[in-house]
C-alpha positions in Angstrom: 0.0 -0.2 -0.2 1.7 3.2 -1.1 1.5 6.4 1.3 -1.2 8.4 -0.1 -3.8 5.8 -0.5 -2.0 5.4 4.0 -3.2 9.1 4.6 -6.4 8.8 2.4 -7.5 5.6 4.8 -6.5 7.7 8.4 -9.6 9.7 7.6 -12.3 7.1 7.8 -10.7 5.4 10.8 -10.1 8.4 12.9 -13.8 9.2 12.3 -14.7 5.1 13.3 -12.3 5.6 16.5 -14.7 9.0 17.2 -17.8 7.5 16.9 -16.7 4.4 19.1 -16.1 7.4 21.8 -12.6 7.5 21.8 -11.4 10.7 23.1 -9.9 13.1 20.5 -6.6 13.4 21.3 -6.1 9.4 21.9 -8.0 9.0 18.5 -5.2 11.5 16.5 -2.5 9.8 18.4 -3.6 6.3 18.0 -3.9 7.0 13.8 -1.0 9.2 13.9 1.3 6.4 15.7 -0.3 3.7 13.2 0.3 5.3 10.2 3.7 6.4 11.0 4.5 2.8 11.9 3.3 1.8 8.7 5.3 4.0 6.7 8.4 3.2 8.4 7.7 -0.3 9.7 9.9 1.0 12.7 8.2 1.6 15.8 11.7 2.7 17.7 11.8 5.6 15.3 8.3 6.5 15.5 8.7 6.7 19.3 12.0 8.6 19.3 10.2 11.8 17.6 7.8 11.9 21.3 10.7 12.9 23.5 11.4 16.4 21.1 7.9 16.6 20.3 6.2 17.0 23.8 9.2 18.9 25.1 9.2 20.8 21.7 5.6 21.7 22.1 4.8 23.0 25.9 8.3 24.3 26.7 6.9 27.2 24.8 6.3 30.1 27.2 3.0 31.2 24.9 1.6 28.1 26.1 1.2 29.2 29.7 -1.4 32.0 28.4 -4.3 29.2 28.2 -3.9 27.6 31.8 -4.1 31.1 33.0 -7.2 32.4 30.9 -9.3 29.0 32.0 -8.4 30.0 35.6 -9.6 33.7 35.3 -12.9 31.5 34.2 -13.3 29.9 36.8 -12.5 33.1 39.8 -14.9 34.9 37.3 -17.6 32.2 37.6 -16.5 32.5 41.9 -16.9 35.8 42.2 -20.0 36.0 41.4 -19.6 38.4 38.3 -22.3 36.8 36.1 -25.0 37.4 38.4 -23.9 40.9 38.5 -23.7 41.2 35.0 -26.9 39.3 34.4 -28.8 41.8 36.7 -27.3 45.0 35.9 -28.8 44.0 32.0 -32.0 43.0 33.1 -32.4 46.0 35.1 -31.3 48.4 32.0 -33.9 46.7 29.4 -35.9 43.6 31.0 -39.4 46.1 30.5 -38.7 45.7 26.5 -40.6 43.0 24.7 -37.8 39.8 25.1 -35.9 42.2 27.3 -34.6 39.5 30.0 -33.6 37.0 27.1 -31.9 40.3 25.5 -30.4 41.0 29.0 -28.8 37.6 29.2 -27.4 37.5 25.7 -25.8 40.9 27.2 -24.3 39.5 30.1 -23.2 36.7 28.4 -20.8 38.8 26.0 -19.7 40.3 29.1 -18.7 37.1 31.1 -17.3 35.9 27.7 -14.7 38.9 27.9 -13.7 37.7 31.2 -13.9 33.8 30.6 -13.2 32.7 27.4 -15.0 29.5 27.3 -18.6 29.1 25.9 -19.2 26.2 27.9 -18.3 27.6 30.9 -20.3 30.9 29.7 -23.0 29.0 28.8 -23.0 26.8 32.3 -22.8 30.2 34.4 -25.0 32.4 32.5 -27.8 29.5 32.3 -28.1 29.2 36.4 -28.3 32.5 36.9 -30.7 33.4 33.8 -32.8 30.4 33.6 -34.5 31.5 36.6 -35.8 34.6 35.7 -36.7 34.1 32.3 -39.2 31.0 33.7 -40.3 33.7 36.1 -41.4 35.9 33.3 -43.0 33.5 31.5 -40.3 32.9 28.5 -41.2 29.6 26.6 -38.2 26.9 27.4 -37.9 26.7 23.7 -36.9 30.5 23.8 -35.2 30.6 26.9 -32.9 27.7 26.4 -32.0 28.3 22.7 -31.3 32.0 23.9 -29.0 31.2 26.7 -27.1 28.0 24.1 -26.4 30.8 21.5 -25.4 33.6 23.8 -22.8 30.7 25.5 -21.0 31.0 22.3 -20.2 34.3 22.8 -17.2 33.1 24.9 -15.2 32.0 21.7 -15.5 35.3 20.0 -15.4 38.0 22.1 -11.6 37.9 23.5 -10.0 36.9 25.6 -10.6 33.6 24.4 -8.8 30.2 24.7 -9.8 29.4 21.0 -8.6 32.5 19.4 -5.6 31.6 21.0 -5.0 28.0 20.1 -6.0 29.3 16.5 -3.4 31.9 16.4 -0.5 29.4 17.8 -1.8 26.8 15.1 -1.5 29.6 12.4 1.3 31.7 13.9 -0.9 34.4 13.9 -0.2 37.3 16.2 -2.7 36.5 19.5 -2.9 41.0 20.3 -4.0 41.4 16.7 -6.1 38.1 16.4 -7.6 40.0 19.8 -8.6 43.0 18.5 -9.8 41.3 14.9 -12.5 39.1 16.8 -13.7 42.2 18.8 -16.1 43.9 16.2 -17.6 40.7 15.4 -17.8 39.6 18.2 -20.2 42.6 18.9 -21.9 41.5 16.0 -22.8 38.8 16.8 -24.4 39.8 20.3 -26.1 42.2 18.6 -27.6 39.7 16.1 -28.7 37.7 18.7 -30.4 40.6 20.2 -32.2 41.6 16.9 -33.1 37.6 16.7 -34.9 37.8 19.8 -36.8 41.0 18.8 -38.2 39.5 15.7 -39.2 36.5 17.2 -41.1 37.9 20.8 -43.2 40.4 18.0 -44.0 36.8 15.6 -44.8 34.5 18.8 -46.0 37.6 21.6 -47.4 34.6 23.8 -43.6 33.5 24.1 -42.7 35.8 26.8 -43.8 39.4 28.9 -41.7 42.0 30.4 -40.8 42.6 33.6 -41.9 45.7 35.8 -39.2 49.2 34.9 -37.0 49.6 37.0 -36.0 52.7 38.6 -33.7 54.9 37.5 -32.0 54.9 41.4 -32.2 50.6 40.7 -30.4 51.2 37.2 -27.5 53.3 38.4 -26.5 50.7 41.5 -27.0 47.9 39.2 -24.2 49.4 36.8 -22.4 50.3 39.7 -22.3 46.7 40.5 -20.5 45.8 37.4 -17.5 47.8 37.8 -14.8 44.9 38.7 -15.8 43.3 35.3 -15.1 46.5 33.4 -11.9 47.1 34.7 -10.6 43.6 34.6 -11.8 43.4 31.0 -10.1 47.0 30.2 -7.2 46.0 32.1 -6.4 42.8 30.0 -8.0 43.6 26.7 -6.9 47.5 26.5 -3.4 46.2 28.1 -3.4 43.9 25.2 -4.0 46.4 22.9 -2.2 49.6 23.7 1.3 47.1 24.5 1.2 47.7 27.8 1.3 44.1 28.5 1.9 41.0 26.5 -1.0 38.3 26.6 0.1 36.0 28.4 1.3 39.0 31.4 -2.0 39.9 30.8 -3.9 36.5 31.4 -2.1 36.5 34.8 -3.4 39.8 35.5 -6.7 39.1 34.8 -6.2 35.5 36.6 -5.0 37.3 40.0 -8.1 40.2 39.2 -10.8 38.1 39.3 -9.1 35.9 42.1 -8.9 38.9 44.1 -12.7 39.9 43.1 -14.1 36.6 44.1 -11.9 36.8 47.3 -13.6 40.2 48.3 -17.1 38.9 47.1 -16.8 36.1 49.6 -16.9 33.5 46.6 -13.4 32.4 47.3 -11.7 30.5 49.9 -8.8 27.5 50.5 -10.8 24.8 49.2 -12.4 26.7 46.3 -9.1 27.9 45.2 -8.1 24.4 45.5 -11.1 22.8 43.5 -10.5 25.6 40.9 -6.6 25.1 40.6 -7.9 21.1 39.8 -10.3 22.2 37.3 -7.7 24.3 35.4 -5.5 21.3 35.6 -7.9 19.1 34.1 -8.8 21.2 31.4 -5.7 22.1 30.4 -4.7 18.7 30.5 -7.3 18.0 28.2 -6.3 20.6 25.6 -2.2 19.3 25.7 -3.6 16.0 25.0 -5.8 17.2 21.8 -2.2 19.4 20.4 0.2 16.0 21.2 -2.4 13.6 19.2 -3.0 16.7 16.4 0.6 17.3 15.9 1.4 13.1 16.0 -1.6 12.9 13.2 -0.4 16.0 11.3 3.1 14.6 11.2 2.1 11.2 10.0 0.0 13.3 7.4 3.0 15.4 6.0 5.2 11.9 5.4 2.4 10.7 3.6 2.2 13.7 1.5 -1.0 14.2 1.3 -1.4 18.1 2.5 1.1 18.9 -0.7 -0.9 17.2 -2.8 -4.5 18.8 -1.6 -2.7 22.1 -1.8 -1.4 21.3 -5.5 -5.2 20.1 -6.2 -6.5 22.9 -5.2 -4.5 25.1 -7.3 -5.4 23.7 -10.5 -9.0 23.4 -9.3 -11.0 26.2 -12.2 -13.1 27.0 -8.7 -13.1 30.6 -7.9 -11.2 30.9 -4.3 -14.7 32.0 -3.1 -16.2 28.9 -4.3 -13.7 27.2 -2.1 -14.0 29.4 0.9 -17.9 28.7 0.9 -16.7 24.8 0.7 -14.1 25.2 3.3 -16.5 26.6 5.5 -19.2 24.4 4.8 -17.2 21.4 5.6 -16.5 23.3 8.8 -20.3 23.4 9.5 -20.9 19.7 8.9 -17.7 18.9 11.2 -19.5 21.1 14.0 -22.4 18.8 14.3 -19.9 15.5 15.0 -17.1 17.3 16.7 -16.3 19.3 19.5 -14.9 23.0 18.8 -11.2 22.8 20.1 -10.4 19.2 18.6 -11.9 20.3 15.1 -9.0 23.7 14.8 -6.1 21.1 16.6 -6.8 18.9 13.9 -7.9 21.0 10.6 -6.1 24.4 11.2 -2.8 23.0 10.1 -3.7 21.0 7.0 -6.2 23.8 5.7 -4.8 27.2 6.5 -1.6 26.8 4.1 -4.3 26.1 1.5 -6.2 28.5 1.9 -3.7 31.5 2.3 -2.2 30.2 -1.3 -5.4 31.6 -2.8 -6.1 35.7 -3.9 -9.2 37.0 -1.3 -7.7 40.4 -2.3 -6.6 40.9 1.4 -2.8 41.3 2.4 -1.3 38.3 3.0 -0.4 39.7 6.5 -3.9 40.2 7.3 -5.3 36.4 5.9 -4.9 34.7 9.0 -6.7 37.6 11.0 -9.9 37.7 9.3 -10.0 33.6 7.9 -9.4 32.7 11.7 -12.5 34.8 12.6 -14.7 33.4 9.6 -13.1 29.8 10.9 -14.3 30.4 14.5 -17.8 31.4 13.6 -18.6 28.6 11.9 -17.0 26.5 14.7 -19.6 28.7 17.3 -22.3 27.6 15.2 -21.3 23.7 16.1 -21.7 24.4 19.5 -25.7 25.1 19.0 -26.2 22.4 16.2 -27.4 19.1 17.1 -26.2 16.3 17.6 -23.1 17.2 19.5 -23.9 20.7 20.2 -22.4 21.0 23.8 -24.0 24.1 24.8 -27.6 22.5 24.0 -27.4 20.0 26.3 -25.6 22.0 29.0 -28.7 24.7 28.6 -31.0 22.0 28.3 -29.8 20.1 31.4 -30.7 23.1 33.5 -34.1 23.0 32.4 -35.7 19.5 33.1 -39.0 20.8 31.8 -38.3 21.8 27.9 -37.8 18.6 25.9 -33.7 18.6 24.0 -36.0 18.9 20.5 -37.4 22.2 21.4 -33.9 23.8 23.3 -32.6 22.5 19.1 -35.4 24.1 17.5 -35.2 27.3 19.9 -31.3 27.9 18.5 -32.6 27.5 14.9 -33.2 31.7 14.6 -30.3 32.2 16.2 -28.3 29.9 13.9 -29.7 31.6 10.9 -28.2 34.4 12.4 -24.7 33.2 12.3 -24.6 32.1 9.1 -25.9 35.9 7.9 -23.2 37.2 9.6 -20.5 34.7 8.2 -21.6 36.4 4.6 -21.7 40.2 5.8 -18.0 39.3 7.1 -16.9 37.4 4.3 -18.2 40.7 1.6 -17.0 42.8 3.7 -13.3 42.1 5.4 -12.6 45.7 6.5 -15.1 45.0 9.3 -12.9 42.4 10.4 -9.2 44.5 9.9 -10.6 48.2 10.1 -9.9 47.7 14.1 -6.5 46.0 13.3 -5.6 48.7 11.1 -6.5 51.5 13.5 -4.9 50.0 16.3 -1.8 48.4 14.9 
């Protein structure tokens, strides 16, 4: 069997392992190791690469940003920042049609700015906002759909763990990528709010408004979220203005959220230990996926499959835009059966060089930023599409009265807004790159 055939057979083998519920990192490592053994016929040679690969990858100072941002998210949850954000947003706009659901979206955006994890944003805001949504008569379909969609804002609004991972894989500047994702992240939140406004007018019985808050209540609620604003300004502003490196900013953010949690009484020695353990477990999972992806991609490089794919794409008579559409649709399809982080680790090293060779009228030094934002939005959609939309299961588990099928249906309008946003950002790259050009 030749190298090319072995490379092609690796993908169905990987999918079979995934369907058998083998963890993605282990599956990629197994297929990559097995394929390399078939090519070399020598297990010692294959094993010898691991001592260099693991140290070479994880001795990088840049990777310390991942556990720091994860720890920042845990401390933010313990500090009660999610409840303060939701209360402030609800106080200001809860009296409008669909206002409580809109407040949940705004709170998700705010919490995503200090958390960086979609799943953590969905779980935390679900616990805070779902009882209020039920209290004001929101249907299970709208309530769970809005919260599942709102949780995805943790991916795109910086700082974000997946943005960091993509930047490392595509060798992009993390600070520039954070800036590039800022406007698309705001557009995402705005799109979800518009979606809710339309939904509650088409189905007026799906919700009811709460009483208008007094001016004093509004300002008191706004004052209560100053720690969130201060941490976001310190972390993201520090990166934007060159005060901190992204890693230093992550350390500052983790320290800041920890101090806020301590001041609010949400942090003690036991909870610090729990937060550390959860951070270590999440970091270990990410690093295991990274090792598996590296072994798998090294194996693919030996087969010559990526080079063949790049040459094949170059011979196609299709326009670059048609190829981009096809790639994004493939990401959308894979997002329905694979978690977002695994998909980024597996595909970016293969897809990015191919797409970077095409002409989209975007400067080469800006292409990675623009393409990365498009990919992350499509990956974000995968979090709210069945059968492996993790946000759907997290939110639905918090609402035992709503069937899972209703949660699926409730996210469809939000998925539609995501797809519209992808088209707009693809057609108008300046929406993504304009702020980067202004800042840098």
